[in-house]
N, C-alpha and C positions, 0 to 999 in steps of 0.2 A: 783636783787640788785638795790636798790634805790640809786642813787649818786647825787651829786650837787656840783657847784663850785661857788663862792661868794667872790666878792671883797666887804669886808666889813666896806671900808674907814677909812684911818688912824686915830688916835688920835691926833688931831692937834687943836691949840687955833684959827685957821683960823674960825672954825666953832663955833661963839661965842654963839649963841642961840640954837643952833643943835649939841653939842660936843658929844664925846664919853660917856662922863657920862650921858647924855642925853638920847642917844640912846641905850646903851648897853641892858639896860633890855628888851626892845622890840626885839631887835636882837637875844639877847640869846632865848627868847621864841618862835621867829620864826623857829629858829633853832630847838629848843626842839620839837615843834608842828608838825613841817613837818619829823622830826626822819629817817633823812637819813641814810641810813647804812654807808655812807663813804661821806666826804665833804672835798674838798681843798677851803683853805681861802688865800686871799690877803690881804696886807695893814695892817699887824698885827704887832704891836709893842710889846715887852714883857710884858708890863702890861694888853695888850689886850689878848695876849696869856694866863694869869693868869685868867683874867675874864671869859674866853670861858671856863675854867676847872670846871666852875659850871656845865656845861653838864657831868654828873659824868658815863655817859653811853659811853663816849668816852675815848679813848687814843689819846693823841695828840703828832705829831712830828713836832718841828717847827725848823726853822733856820732865824735869822736877819741879814741883808744884810752889815752892817757896820762893823760887826767882832769884836764889843765892847760890845756886849750886851745891846746897847741902841736903834738901829734902827728899821726900819719897816721891815718887811718880810713875809714869808710864814708860814704856818700852814696845817697840813693835820690831820684829825680827822677820827677815825675809831672805829667800836664796836668791843672790844676785845672778846664779846661773839660768834660775828660770824666770825673773822678773828684772824690768828696767824701773826703775824709780824715777817717775817723772815729776812729781809734786809732792810736798809734804809740808805740813804745819801745825801749830798748837795755839790753842788758846784757853783761857780761864772761863769757868762755868760761873759766872759772876755778873754784876752789873758793868762792869769794866773789863770786857774780855779779853782787851789787848796787852794788859799789864797785870802783874801778879796781884790778887785780889781774891776776896772769898764773899759769897753768897750770905745775906744778912741773918739768914736762918741756920746755915751751914755749920757742921764741926770743924771744918778744915777746908783750906783753900783745895780746889779741884780744876782739873785740867782734862781737855780732850786732845788726842793725837791724831794725826790722821795723813793717809799717803795715798797719792794715785800711781797705780802699778800698771806695766805693761807686761802680759805674757808672752815670753819670747816666742813661743811655739806657735801661738796662735794669732800674735798680732792684737789680741783683746785688751782693752784696757778698763781698770774698775779700781773702785776706791774702797778702802779700808780705814775703819774709824774705830779706835781704841778710846774706852771710857770707863771711867770709877767714879760713881755716884756717891753722893754723900751717905755716909754709916748712920746719921741720927735722924735727920728731917726728911718727912715724906715730901713737902713743898719745895727744899732744895733741889730733891731729887727730879721731882717733877718740871720744875723750872731750869733746872741744869739740862734735861734731856730735851725741852722747847728751845732752850738757846742753842743748843749744839745743832740741831733739826736746821733752825734760822739761819746760822751762821754758815751750814755747808750746804744749803737748800738748791743752790744753782748747780752744783757738782752733783746731788743726789739726782737730780732732773737727768744731767749729762751721763753720769755713768751709773753700771750695775756697783751695787754697793752692799759691803759687809759691814754691820756693825758689831763689835764684840767686846766684851767686858764684863766688870763686876758691876751689878746694878744696885746691888744691896736693898733688893726689892723682890718679894715673893710674887708670884704670877698675878695673884688678885690686886696687886696694887695699880693705880692709875697710871703710873708713868708708863707701861704696856701700852695703853689707850694710845699714847702719841705715835706708836710703831704700828699703826693700821696699814700702811703701804707695804710693810716688810712682812716675812715670815719668819716665825720664832723655827729655828731647824729642828729643835729637837722634840718638837709636838705637831711635826706634820703628819698626818695620818698615813701616810704610804711609805714611812722610811723606816729600817730597822735602827733600832736605839740599843746600845749594850751599856750594863750598869745602872747605876740609882739613877732617879731623876735629880736628886738634890745634890749640891756641890760643897757645903761648908760643913766641914766636920770639927772645926775648933780644935784639933787635936783629941778629939774625945772618941777613944778607941772601943767603947761600949755602946755608943748610940747604933740604934736601928738604921739600916738604909732607907727606910720610909719617913724618917725622923728628921732626917738632913734637912738643913736650909736650902732652897733652891733659889740661888740668887747671882748666877754667873749665866750668861746667854750669848749666843749666836744668832743674830737677826739677819736675813739676806733679801735682796731684792734682785732680781734678773738672774736667780741662779737656781738650778736644779740641786736638789741635796739628796744625796744617794743613802748615807746612813750618819747615825751620830752615837758619839760615845761620851760616857763620864768615867776617866780614868783611874782607878783606885790603888795604883802600885804603891808599893810600900818599900823601905830599907831597914833591914834587921826590925821588923815588925813595927815600924814607924812611918807614919808620912811624912813626908819631905816638906811638905805645906799644910797650913789649916784648911786650905781649899783644893779639891780637885780640879785637875784641867778638864775642859769641855772640849771635844774633838768633833769636826764635822768633815766630811767627803763629799765636795760636791763639783760641779761644773758649769759653767755660764750656758744660759738657754738659747 
């Protein structure tokens, strides 16, 4: 199974000369070319989700964080020819996860999107979790991850699980300690990794790869990881998002 996580950069007027309308065809072509079986996406507004539907081989699950159908959020793309969707859901990373709400220390509302899939070829079932943690508060990131693991604990026990997303946290941050039952796919000693370790380039074309922020991750439980990559494709010498996608090739144990 080839999987990836990708923060595609929200559609915003701040990106005057490199807005979503300028970037989207290149980004959609990138996804189409790499042809991942399963992809989690962060920072998508409803109009961006609609644009991603051009990728007709995928079924798309999505959840926006404001709760009014206008805000940015998460999407999860999978190939229905390969997987059956058995269950899915979403909740807010807050003290009231069942309704649109914000953690007291967070900069924005944050959501978690999950699904249980069945591999049609093998019959094996597994869960995929997509999360985008807060960009300002380490406490909100830690408690958001803690809540996510608590809310989904029964399913994590039942299913092999993949956690993917933008953690907004370097490897030395305490939020990673909560994932001691999982393996960080990119830093397993016996796998091949292609590309930089960092993932966030912020549209900075002069930054050295060793100085990239390392904030996007794939964690697994119950899978063997064959190899990983951080994909640094560009379009006309520009990156189509301010993050690079993280890829893993894996199979169930």
